PALUM-667258 format. One record per residue: residue number from 1; residue in one letter; x, y, z of N, C-alpha, C, CB in turn. Coordinates in steps of 0.02 Angstrom, whole numbers, padded with zeros to 5 digits. Glycine has a CB too. Layout:
% residues N
NULO     i   aa     n_xx     n_yy     n_zz    ca_xx    ca_yy    ca_zz     c_xx     c_yy     c_zz    cb_xx    cb_yy    cb_zz
NULO   NUM    A        X        Y        Z        X        Y        Z        X        Y        Z        X        Y        Z
...
***
This chain:
% residues 120
NULO     i   aa     n_xx     n_yy     n_zz    ca_xx    ca_yy    ca_zz     c_xx     c_yy     c_zz    cb_xx    cb_yy    cb_zz
NULO     1    M    05503   -05077    02525    05474   -05077    02521    05407   -05065    02584    05492   -05110    02488
NULO     2    K    05448   -05091    02628    05407   -05077    02696    05403   -04999    02718    05444   -05118    02759
NULO     3    R    05447   -04940    02675    05431   -04898    02703    05370   -04842    02649    05499   -04874    02728
NULO     4    F    05400   -04870    02590    05310   -04851    02569    05258   -04877    02579    05290   -04849    02513
NULO     5    G    05283   -04931    02633    05188   -04959    02658    05179   -04913    02719    05173   -05065    02693
NULO     6    L    05227   -04887    02746    05210   -04844    02816    05182   -04770    02779    05294   -04831    02877
NULO     7    Q    05222   -04765    02747    05204   -04688    02714    05123   -04678    02685    05261   -04675    02640
NULO     8    N    05101   -04752    02656    05028   -04751    02625    04986   -04745    02676    05007   -04813    02583
NULO     9    A    05018   -04801    02742    05008   -04802    02806    04973   -04732    02827    05074   -04818    02840
NULO    10    I    05034   -04678    02841    05021   -04639    02881    04979   -04578    02823    05092   -04621    02925
NULO    11    K    04977   -04608    02758    04942   -04541    02720    04866   -04540    02739    04950   -04544    02629
NULO    12    S    04850   -04625    02750    04772   -04646    02758    04759   -04629    02819    04751   -04722    02749
NULO    13    V    04782   -04638    02861    04768   -04578    02938    04753   -04549    02912    04813   -04541    02990
NULO    14    I    04784   -04490    02900    04785   -04429    02885    04711   -04396    02833    04858   -04425    02852
NULO    15    Y    04725   -04444    02800    04656   -04431    02766    04593   -04457    02798    04657   -04461    02700
NULO    16    K    04591   -04481    02823    04527   -04510    02885    04517   -04434    02926    04565   -04592    02958
NULO    17    I    04569   -04426    02946    04567   -04365    03013    04525   -04288    02989    04666   -04338    03037
NULO    18    Q    04560   -04299    02907    04525   -04243    02859    04452   -04248    02866    04543   -04251    02779
NULO    19    M    04455   -04305    02838    04402   -04326    02819    04333   -04311    02882    04420   -04400    02801
NULO    20    S    04354   -04336    02932    04292   -04362    02975    04289   -04264    03015    04319   -04457    03050
NULO    21    K    04330   -04207    02996    04319   -04150    03034    04287   -04138    02968    04379   -04102    03071
NULO    22    L    04274   -04136    02909    04206   -04103    02837    04162   -04153    02864    04223   -04114    02724
NULO    23    F    04148   -04186    02902    04079   -04213    02917    04046   -04183    02961    04077   -04275    02937
NULO    24    Q    03989   -04155    02956    03936   -04112    03002    03873   -04161    02993    03918   -04023    02972
NULO    25    K    03865   -04175    03078    03804   -04210    03070    03739   -04160    03093    03810   -04279    03115
NULO    26    K    03686   -04185    03054    03636   -04128    03029    03584   -04191    03041    03647   -04085    02937
NULO    27    V    03533   -04167    03089    03481   -04217    03109    03428   -04196    03065    03459   -04218    03189
NULO    28    E    03406   -04193    03022    03333   -04165    02976    03308   -04221    02962    03339   -04122    02902
NULO    29    D    03224   -04217    02951    03153   -04256    02947    03155   -04231    02858    03069   -04219    03012
NULO    30    F    03137   -04262    02818    03120   -04237    02754    03070   -04285    02710    03185   -04224    02717
NULO    31    V    03055   -04268    02655    02996   -04308    02631    03042   -04302    02589    02917   -04293    02623
NULO    32    C    03065   -04362    02544    03076   -04387    02480    03043   -04361    02425    03065   -04449    02480
NULO    33    E    03086   -04348    02388    03055   -04297    02325    03055   -04363    02268    03119   -04211    02296
NULO    34    K    03068   -04420    02259    03065   -04470    02220    02992   -04484    02227    03113   -04525    02235
NULO    35    C    02984   -04524    02285    02920   -04551    02306    02868   -04550    02370    02932   -04602    02301
NULO    36    G    02881   -04481    02392    02852   -04437    02428    02840   -04488    02509    02780   -04407    02382
NULO    37    T    02889   -04529    02526    02885   -04553    02599    02940   -04500    02666    02917   -04643    02591
NULO    38    E    02903   -04509    02708    02921   -04450    02765    02984   -04493    02767    02867   -04437    02849
NULO    39    I    03043   -04463    02799    03078   -04471    02822    03111   -04455    02884    03089   -04469    02791
NULO    40    K    03115   -04490    02924    03138   -04472    03011    03243   -04463    03007    03103   -04575    03083
NULO    41    G    03268   -04418    03013    03315   -04397    03001    03345   -04424    03065    03314   -04331    02983
NULO    42    S    03413   -04463    03065    03445   -04472    03140    03540   -04416    03112    03456   -04600    03167
NULO    43    G    03530   -04400    03093    03604   -04357    03056    03642   -04406    03033    03657   -04310    03109
NULO    44    Y    03622   -04438    03019    03661   -04475    02954    03639   -04507    02909    03700   -04515    02965
NULO    45    T    03580   -04491    02923    03524   -04520    02852    03526   -04471    02803    03435   -04528    02870
NULO    46    N    03532   -04499    02745    03567   -04442    02664    03525   -04496    02628    03685   -04435    02632
NULO    47    H    03480   -04553    02625    03431   -04552    02573    03362   -04592    02586    03463   -04579    02512
NULO    48    C    03308   -04606    02558    03256   -04611    02588    03263   -04684    02581    03197   -04572    02563
NULO    49    H    03232   -04717    02622    03250   -04781    02683    03196   -04834    02632    03214   -04762    02796
NULO    50    K    03148   -04799    02584    03082   -04842    02537    03115   -04845    02464    02993   -04790    02530
NULO    51    C    03142   -04811    02429    03178   -04799    02352    03233   -04810    02348    03179   -04738    02323
NULO    52    L    03255   -04783    02413    03347   -04768    02411    03387   -04691    02367    03382   -04847    02358
NULO    53    W    03322   -04686    02332    03361   -04607    02328    03374   -04541    02371    03332   -04577    02285
NULO    54    S    03408   -04502    02326    03444   -04472    02374    03441   -04372    02338    03533   -04521    02379
NULO    55    K    03484   -04347    02386    03454   -04278    02351    03533   -04241    02356    03376   -04228    02404
NULO    56    H    03565   -04228    02316    03626   -04183    02298    03628   -04119    02342    03624   -04160    02220
NULO    57    V    03636   -04112    02385    03630   -04067    02447    03703   -04048    02475    03586   -04106    02506
NULO    58    D    03762   -04080    02479    03788   -04069    02529    03854   -04086    02467    03765   -04112    02605
NULO    59    I    03917   -04049    02483    03992   -04040    02455    04019   -04101    02480    04037   -03971    02482
NULO    60    N    04032   -04092    02566    04049   -04139    02613    03995   -04165    02661    04100   -04112    02650
NULO    61    P    03978   -04211    02682    03916   -04240    02721    03888   -04183    02773    03939   -04312    02764
NULO    62    G    03835   -04159    02767    03819   -04120    02824    03806   -04065    02807    03861   -04115    02870
NULO    63    D    03861   -04027    02750    03862   -03953    02774    03824   -03946    02726    03927   -03905    02781
NULO    64    R    03756   -03951    02695    03719   -03923    02653    03742   -03866    02610    03673   -03909    02685
NULO    65    E    03785   -03843    02587    03817   -03804    02533    03825   -03822    02439    03885   -03802    02562
NULO    66    A    03804   -03896    02436    03796   -03941    02357    03729   -03877    02334    03756   -04061    02364
NULO    67    V    03745   -03837    02274    03707   -03793    02253    03661   -03812    02161    03762   -03729    02259
NULO    68    C    03696   -03897    02156    03637   -03924    02133    03591   -03947    02131    03635   -03938    02118
NULO    69    C    03580   -03967    02208    03496   -03998    02227    03462   -04039    02171    03436   -03931    02241
NULO    70    G    03501   -04074    02152    03469   -04117    02096    03454   -04190    02148    03534   -04131    02017
NULO    71    L    03402   -04234    02106    03428   -04303    02144    03434   -04337    02136    03418   -04330    02176
NULO    72    M    03483   -04383    02173    03533   -04440    02180    03507   -04488    02143    03546   -04466    02250
NULO    73    E    03513   -04547    02097    03478   -04600    02062    03524   -04647    02119    03488   -04609    01962
NULO    74    P    03521   -04715    02137    03528   -04755    02172    03532   -04795    02118    03489   -04763    02224
NULO    75    I    03631   -04815    02070    03639   -04845    02043    03691   -04896    02031    03627   -04819    02022
NULO    76    D    03695   -04915    02098    03733   -04971    02112    03726   -04992    02179    03799   -04961    02099
NULO    77    I    03780   -05073    02195    03742   -05067    02244    03817   -05124    02270    03644   -05087    02238
NULO    78    E    03855   -05114    02329    03944   -05106    02314    03935   -05139    02381    03998   -05016    02302
NULO    79    L    03997   -05201    02395    03978   -05245    02460    04071   -05252    02481    03922   -05341    02435
NULO    80    K    04080   -05201    02520    04159   -05218    02529    04176   -05216    02610    04211   -05158    02486
NULO    81    D    04218   -05239    02661    04223   -05272    02696    04148   -05298    02741    04273   -05242    02723
NULO    82    G    04093   -05314    02716    04036   -05344    02749    03997   -05296    02754    04045   -05374    02811
NULO    83    I    04012   -05220    02717    03956   -05173    02726    03927   -05173    02665    03973   -05103    02747
NULO    84    F    03866   -05161    02648    03829   -05128    02572    03834   -05069    02579    03751   -05140    02552
NULO    85    Y    03822   -05033    02528    03843   -04982    02495    03816   -04956    02433    03896   -04993    02487
NULO    86    V    03763   -04887    02460    03727   -04908    02376    03759   -04821    02353    03597   -04926    02371
NULO    87    V    03760   -04837    02262    03808   -04798    02259    03758   -04739    02213    03880   -04834    02226
NULO    88    H    03755   -04676    02227    03707   -04607    02203    03742   -04590    02146    03701   -04535    02258
NULO    89    K    03700   -04587    02097    03736   -04529    02027    03687   -04489    02036    03744   -04554    01932
NULO    90    C    03703   -04389    02041    03662   -04367    02017    03628   -04352    01940    03672   -04335    02044
NULO    91    I    03556   -04343    01934    03556   -04336    01883    03553   -04271    01858    03521   -04368    01868
NULO    92    K    03583   -04226    01884    03575   -04152    01850    03667   -04126    01855    03507   -04087    01909
NULO    93    C    03708   -04155    01884    03766   -04154    01863    03819   -04224    01870    03789   -04097    01896
NULO    94    P    03873   -04212    01845    03896   -04321    01864    03933   -04324    01932    03975   -04370    01791
NULO    95    H    03894   -04293    01982    03935   -04285    02065    03899   -04365    02072    03901   -04200    02142
NULO    96    I    03961   -04414    02097    03943   -04481    02129    03980   -04499    02192    03954   -04536    02081
NULO    97    R    03918   -04504    02241    03931   -04537    02299    03932   -04587    02322    03913   -04525    02327
NULO    98    K    03930   -04643    02378    03934   -04702    02398    03901   -04694    02477    04012   -04729    02388
NULO    99    N    03848   -04714    02502    03820   -04709    02570    03809   -04775    02581    03757   -04664    02581
NULO   100    K    03826   -04794    02645    03807   -04856    02686    03730   -04858    02691    03841   -04856    02762
NULO   101    L    03701   -04925    02640    03639   -04949    02685    03630   -04955    02766    03628   -05015    02665
NULO   102    E    03580   -04938    02774    03569   -04953    02837    03508   -05009    02867    03561   -04891    02859
NULO   103    K    03495   -05037    02919    03456   -05079    02940    03389   -05077    02921    03461   -05080    02997
NULO   104    G    03363   -04987    02929    03287   -04989    02905    03293   -04977    02825    03235   -04925    02945
NULO   105    D    03348   -04990    02781    03331   -04984    02706    03313   -05058    02672    03398   -04951    02667
NULO   106    N    03263   -05030    02605    03230   -05068    02579    03274   -05126    02539    03187   -05029    02544
NULO   107    F    03282   -05167    02563    03350   -05220    02506    03328   -05241    02471    03392   -05281    02523
NULO   108    D    03258   -05254    02474    03214   -05282    02414    03225   -05249    02333    03133   -05266    02436
NULO   109    V    03217   -05164    02366    03260   -05117    02309    03318   -05119    02304    03256   -05054    02311
NULO   110    A    03371   -05138    02354    03438   -05167    02324    03459   -05203    02286    03465   -05185    02347
NULO   111    V    03405   -05269    02305    03439   -05330    02265    03383   -05294    02183    03413   -05441    02311
NULO   112    K    03349   -05279    02190    03333   -05251    02110    03387   -05220    02080    03277   -05195    02104
NULO   113    I    03415   -05160    02124    03468   -05125    02072    03527   -05159    02061    03491   -05057    02094
NULO   114    R    03532   -05204    02081    03612   -05254    02082    03593   -05293    02045    03647   -05294    02151
NULO   115    E    03518   -05326    02035    03494   -05372    01969    03500   -05316    01899    03396   -05404    01981
NULO   116    K    03481   -05253    01925    03492   -05250    01849    03553   -05200    01811    03423   -05226    01822
NULO   117    I    03588   -05211    01853    03665   -05198    01844    03708   -05258    01801    03698   -05191    01924
NULO   118    G    03667   -05330    01844    03686   -05389    01829    03653   -05393    01755    03663   -05443    01884
NULO   119    N    03617   -05367    01731    03570   -05388    01663    03613   -05353    01621    03482   -05361    01657
NULO   120    K    03641   -05293    01634    03689   -05244    01578    03750   -05281    01540    03728   -05177    01623
***
């Protein structure tokens, strides 16, 4: 059993290293296509701080290689290890991605998303 646990730990570390190499920091400002808010990018910004919508532009974070370019609706809010994540689903294709909520994000919108999920 201990050996199996060690193998999983090694696989996890290798996966994290591979994923960190796939991330490309891109500092870009943008205008939200859902609500029109002007967003000042930090290099990690991937959604509108006001409405929490995003856009499907990446295959891997920051690469801007997705051809879909559909808007990504915030469909859920998750809490893991004390960190809130917004779950986005593309409205043009089945792509789903989780992204961290940041300090400047509209938590009132996040609460409404969570309440909406809870009422289903």
